[in-house]
C-alpha positions in Angstrom: -60.6 -6.1 -3.8 -57.3 -4.6 -3.3 -56.0 -3.1 0.1 -55.0 -0.1 0.6 -54.4 0.0 4.4 -50.8 1.2 4.5 -47.8 -1.5 5.3 -47.6 -1.5 9.4 -44.0 -0.8 10.8 -41.5 -2.7 12.4 -42.5 -3.0 16.2 -40.2 -0.6 18.3 -40.6 3.4 19.4 -41.1 6.4 16.6 -40.0 9.8 17.7 -42.7 12.1 15.7 -42.1 15.7 15.5 -45.5 17.8 14.5 -46.6 21.0 13.9 -46.0 23.9 16.5 -49.0 26.0 15.2 -49.4 25.6 11.1 -50.7 21.7 10.1 -48.9 22.9 6.7 -45.8 21.9 8.7 -46.1 18.2 8.9 -43.8 16.6 7.1 -45.1 13.7 4.9 -42.8 11.3 6.6 -44.5 12.1 10.2 -48.1 11.9 8.8 -46.8 8.0 7.1 -45.2 7.0 10.7 -48.4 8.1 12.2 -50.5 6.1 9.7 -48.6 2.7 9.9 -48.3 3.1 13.5 -50.4 1.1 15.7 -51.0 3.9 18.6 -49.8 7.1 19.7 -48.4 8.1 22.8 -49.3 12.2 23.4 -49.9 14.7 25.6 -53.3 15.3 25.0 -55.4 13.2 23.2 -57.5 16.4 22.3 -54.8 18.2 20.7 -53.4 14.6 19.0 -56.7 13.5 17.7 -56.9 17.2 15.5 -54.1 16.3 14.2 -54.5 12.9 13.4 -58.1 14.1 11.8 -56.8 16.9 9.8 -54.5 14.2 8.2 -57.2 12.1 7.5 -55.9 9.0 10.4 -57.6 7.5 13.0 -55.0 5.4 16.0 -55.5 4.7 19.6 -54.7 7.6 21.3 -52.6 6.3 24.6 -52.0 9.3 27.2 -48.5 10.2 28.2 -47.5 13.3 29.9 -45.7 15.0 33.1 -48.1 13.2 35.1 -47.4 9.7 33.7 -45.2 7.3 36.1 -42.9 4.3 35.9 -46.1 2.0 35.6 -47.0 4.1 32.5 -43.6 3.8 30.8 -43.6 0.3 31.7 -47.3 -0.4 30.2 -45.9 1.5 27.2 -42.5 0.1 26.8 -44.6 -4.1 27.1 -46.2 -2.2 24.1 -43.6 -1.7 21.8 -41.9 -4.9 21.8 -44.9 -6.3 19.6 -46.3 -3.0 18.3 -45.3 0.0 16.6 -45.5 3.5 18.8 -45.4 6.8 18.4 -44.7 9.6 20.5 -45.0 12.9 19.9 -46.3 16.2 22.0 -49.0 18.8 21.9 -46.9 20.5 18.9 -42.8 20.6 17.8 -40.0 17.9 18.4 -41.1 16.0 21.5 -38.2 15.5 24.3 -38.0 19.5 24.2 -38.9 20.3 27.7 -41.1 17.4 27.8 -41.0 14.3 30.0 -40.2 12.0 26.4 -36.7 11.9 27.7 -37.3 9.3 30.6 -39.5 7.0 27.8 -36.7 7.3 25.7 -33.9 6.2 28.4 -35.8 3.2 29.4 -36.8 1.8 26.2 -33.4 2.3 25.5 -32.3 0.1 28.4 -34.8 -2.5 27.4 -33.3 -2.8 24.1 -36.6 -1.4 21.9 -35.6 0.0 18.2 -36.0 3.4 18.4 -36.4 6.0 15.5 -36.7 9.7 14.6 -38.7 11.8 12.6 -37.1 15.3 12.8 -39.9 18.4 12.4 -40.5 21.5 13.7 -39.1 22.7 17.0 -40.2 26.4 18.7 -36.3 27.0 19.8 -35.3 26.8 16.6 -38.0 28.4 14.7 -36.9 31.4 17.0 -33.5 31.6 16.4 -34.0 32.1 12.8 -36.0 35.2 13.2 -34.8 37.3 16.7 -31.0 38.0 14.6 -29.3 37.0 17.4 -26.0 35.1 17.8 -27.1 31.2 16.7 -23.5 29.6 16.5 -23.6 29.1 20.1 -26.9 28.4 22.0 -28.9 27.1 25.2 -32.0 25.8 25.4 -32.9 25.8 29.1 -36.5 25.7 29.2 -38.9 27.7 31.4 -37.7 30.3 33.4 -38.9 29.6 37.1 -42.1 31.1 38.2 -40.9 32.4 41.5 -38.6 35.7 41.3 -35.7 34.5 43.5 -35.2 31.1 41.5 -35.8 32.7 38.3 -32.9 35.8 38.8 -30.5 32.6 40.1 -31.1 30.8 37.1 -29.9 34.2 34.7 -26.9 34.9 37.2 -26.0 31.0 36.4 -26.4 31.5 33.0 -25.3 35.1 32.7 -21.4 34.3 32.2 -21.9 32.0 28.9 -20.8 33.3 25.8 -24.2 31.8 23.8 -27.6 32.8 23.2 -29.8 31.6 26.1 -33.4 30.6 24.9 -36.1 29.7 27.2 -39.9 28.8 26.9 -42.1 31.6 28.6 -46.1 32.3 29.3 -47.7 35.1 28.5 -48.7 36.1 31.6 -45.1 36.2 33.1 -43.5 37.2 30.1 -43.3 40.9 32.5 -41.8 39.2 35.1 -39.0 37.8 33.1 -38.2 40.8 31.2 -37.9 42.6 34.2 -35.8 39.8 36.0 -33.2 40.1 32.7 -33.1 43.9 32.7 -31.9 43.5 36.2 -29.9 40.6 36.3 -28.2 41.3 32.4 -28.5 45.0 32.1 -27.6 45.8 28.3 -28.4 42.7 27.1 -30.5 42.6 23.7 -33.4 40.0 24.1 -36.0 38.9 21.5 -39.5 37.7 21.9 -40.7 35.3 19.6 -44.7 34.8 19.7 -46.9 32.5 17.8 -44.9 31.3 15.7 -45.6 29.5 12.1 -49.0 31.0 13.1 -51.1 34.0 11.2 -50.2 37.1 14.2 -46.6 35.5 14.1 -44.5 37.9 15.7 -40.6 38.3 16.8 -39.6 41.8 18.5 -36.3 42.7 19.5 -35.0 45.4 21.8 -33.7 45.8 25.5 -35.9 44.6 28.9 -37.1 48.4 29.2 -38.0 48.4 25.3 -40.0 45.3 25.3 -41.5 45.8 29.0 -42.8 49.3 27.5 -44.0 47.6 24.2 -46.4 44.6 26.1 -47.3 47.1 28.6 -49.1 48.8 25.5 -50.2 45.3 23.7 -50.4 42.6 25.9 -49.2 39.6 24.6 -50.9 36.0 23.9 -50.1 32.6 22.6 -47.0 30.9 23.2 -43.9 32.3 23.6 -39.6 31.9 23.0 -38.0 34.3 24.8 -33.8 34.6 23.6 -31.4 36.2 25.2 -28.1 37.7 23.5 -24.7 36.7 24.9 -22.1 39.6 26.6 -21.4 42.0 24.2 -18.2 41.3 22.7 -17.5 44.9 21.6 -14.1 46.5 22.9 -14.1 48.0 26.2 -14.2 51.6 25.3 -17.1 50.8 23.4 -19.2 49.4 25.9 -21.0 52.1 28.1 -19.9 50.9 31.2 -20.6 54.2 33.5 -24.1 54.4 32.3 -24.5 50.7 33.1 -22.9 51.4 36.1 -24.7 53.8 37.8 -27.8 52.4 36.9 -27.0 49.4 38.7 -25.8 51.6 41.7 -29.4 53.2 41.6 -30.6 50.1 43.6 -27.1 48.0 44.6 -24.0 48.2 46.6 -20.4 49.0 44.1 -19.5 45.3 44.5 -22.7 43.7 43.3 -23.1 46.6 40.6 -19.4 46.1 39.1 -20.7 42.1 39.4 -23.8 42.7 37.5 -22.4 44.6 34.8 -19.3 42.5 34.4 -21.7 39.8 34.2 -23.4 41.7 31.6 -20.2 42.7 29.3 -17.8 40.2 30.1 -15.6 43.5 31.3 -13.3 42.8 34.3 -15.2 43.0 37.0 -12.4 44.4 39.7 -12.0 47.2 37.0 -15.9 47.8 37.3 -15.7 48.1 41.2 -12.9 50.5 41.0 -14.7 52.7 38.5 -18.0 52.2 40.3 -16.6 53.4 44.2 -15.3 56.3 41.6 -18.6 56.6 40.6 -20.5 56.4 43.7 -17.9 59.1 45.3 -18.7 61.6 42.9 
């Protein structure tokens, strides 16, 4: 009787991207790697178990998530010396806002062979749908849940002439949009959710427009939040006075000028002088 089992992979670590929603997006190479490996390290065994069942594959599942420590990594690395271990996340490409990078660093230090099987990535899918500049972008994980920390992160990144990409949760979306509107007024924003799924959506607009929409239509599902870079329009094309008046409603002229400068790329000193004129008027 012939043996139809797939040929085993050489020992080492195999980083495997998995679908972010639509199981049809799993690549042939990803399925082949999962079928030929000895075990799969994953965030949630239930989630990965469903994917393997869809593929008709049965493998030992070893949990590796945010709560895993040095002992867990040491056990995995020791296993990789004699076995092929695939690393997957719940969805998308491992190491993108997940703890896999620590495992990869230690595997490299231990001279473990490492391979990567590319595939779906939510930030990239969102960029392709958003219509925002994609020649330069920064992925910055999740925005902090606390208001002060969230604002500080946005202020830190405000001057970058690149599209900013974050993960966000549905319950926190409104607060994040409010913070963006206050910290980066005038920026174009995109909310991409349920990517590759039946109810996929990518909606663009100002913070106020998106807040109004999602107040009327509470969002669900996983979200990628994108913020366009500072405007590259000429100064005379930017309605700086309108932005300054909006900021002056709650801030001092110096603060209003700094905020509008971050949002538009205009000179802060000139904006401060104009803010004083508007406040005096």
